N, C-alpha and C positions, 0 to 999 in steps of 0.2 A: 458355512456361509460367511462371507467377508463383511465385516462392519467397518465403517470409517471413523477414525478418531482424530481430534485436533492435537497436534504436537507443538509445544512451545519450544523454540530454539534459542540458542545463545545469540547475542547480537551479531548480525551479519554472517551467520553460520548456516543459513537455510540450505544452501547447496551442499555443504559438507554433511549436514544431517541427512539430506535426501540421499546422497550417494551411500552413506554408511548404512542407512536403513535398508536400501535396496540390496546392498552387499550381504546383509544378514538374512535376506529372504522375505522381507516384508514388502508389500506393495506400498509405494509412497507417491504422493502427488504434491507438487509445489506450483500453485497457480501463479502465472506471471503475466505481465503486460509489457508491451513495447512502448518506449518513450524516446524522445530525442534529447540529448544533452549536448551542450557546447563544451568542447574541450580543445584547447590550443587553437581557437578560432575555427574549429571544424565542428559541424553537427554530426553526431554519431547516434545511431539507433542502438539502444541497449534494452535488455530484458531486466525488469525489476520485479520483486515479489509483490503480488497483489495484496497480501496480508503480511507486512513485515514481521518477522520473528515467528511465523506460524507456517506449518505445512500439515498435510493429512497423511495418516498411515492407515492402510487397509490390513486388518488383522482378523484371521479366522480363529476365534477364541476357542473353538473345539479342538483345533490342531496345533495352535501356537500359543506360547505364553506372551503376555504383553509387557511384563516387567523388564526384560532386557532392553526395551526401547529406552528406558530411563538412563541406562548406562552407555547409550550410543553417543559417540563423539559428535558434538554439535547440538545435541538435544539437552534442553533444560528441564522439561517436565511434560507430562501428558495431562490434558485437561480432564479433570475427574469430578465425579459426583460422589463425595465421600471418599472411600478407598478404591473404588472401581472406576475405570475410565468411562467417560460419558460419550456414548455413540452419537454421531451426527445424524440429522434427519435423513431418512431414506431418499436417495436420488440427488442429494445436494452436490456431491462430488461429480457425478455424471453431468449435471446441469452446468457446473463451473467449467468442466472440460469442453463441453459444447460451445459455451459462450467464449472461452479463450480461443478455441479453434476458429471461431467466426470473427475474432478481432474486436469483440465488444468492449474489451477493457483497454485497448490500445489508445494511447494519448500522443499521437504523432503530429497533430496539427497544433502549432503554437499560435497563440493569439498575438498577431502582429499589429493590431490596431492601436495598442498602447505604446507610447514612447516616453522616455524619461523627460521630466519637466512639464508634461501635459497636465492640464487641469482635468480632474476626474470627479465624477459624482458616484457616491456609494449607493448601490441599489438594493442592498439587503443588510440585515443585522441591526445592531443598536445604533450605528452611525448612518442609517438610511437617510438619503436626501442631503447629506452633507457634501460640500465641495472641498477638495483638497488637491495638493500637487503631488504627482507621482515622482518618487525619488529613487526607487529601486525595484528591479524585476528579479525576485529571488529565484524562481524557477517558473515552470509553466502554470503552477497552481497558486503561487503566492506573490503578492506585491507589497511594497511599503509606500504608504501615503502619508504626507504631512497634513494633519487636520488642525483647525483652529478650535481649541476647546478651552472654555473658561479663561479666555484672554491670553492663552499661551499656545505655542505650536507643539504638537505632539506627534511623534512617529508612531504609526499604527500599521501593523501587518494584517493584511486582508487576503481573502481568496480572490483570485483573478476574476472569477465569475461574478463577484460582488461589486465590481467597479466598471464604469463605462466612461468614455470621454465626455466631458461636460460641454 
């Protein structure tokens, strides 16, 4: 019976680890989401790992050894409890696969209502209800806002969902 285990990869080596695990006969799954990035003034749809630096390996412990996973190119470690790998909860990987296939993780809609220079109100977190000026759109999830704190202007990086136009 196959159990699923979380595998920690080297930085930006998720695909390399996935390919090498599959080449060795292990079942492997890398959950990804679609997002849009701007490159050379063009929007491109790309796949990014849902859990950066992690993927899942399906191992039948009765028929396969798990230690060769540790020496796989791209793999850093296997998440363990003591000296043995810690299995994931039953059905987790199947649930992730279903949600990925349905596009539940995709982040294709960019929030266009925010523009540089706009006054924005923080709607969540420690700076809630503060008004600031939007100075940078980092990506679809992060923005930089200038807030007035203790008599000085401070650059603050916030989640896009935590700000709205004032």
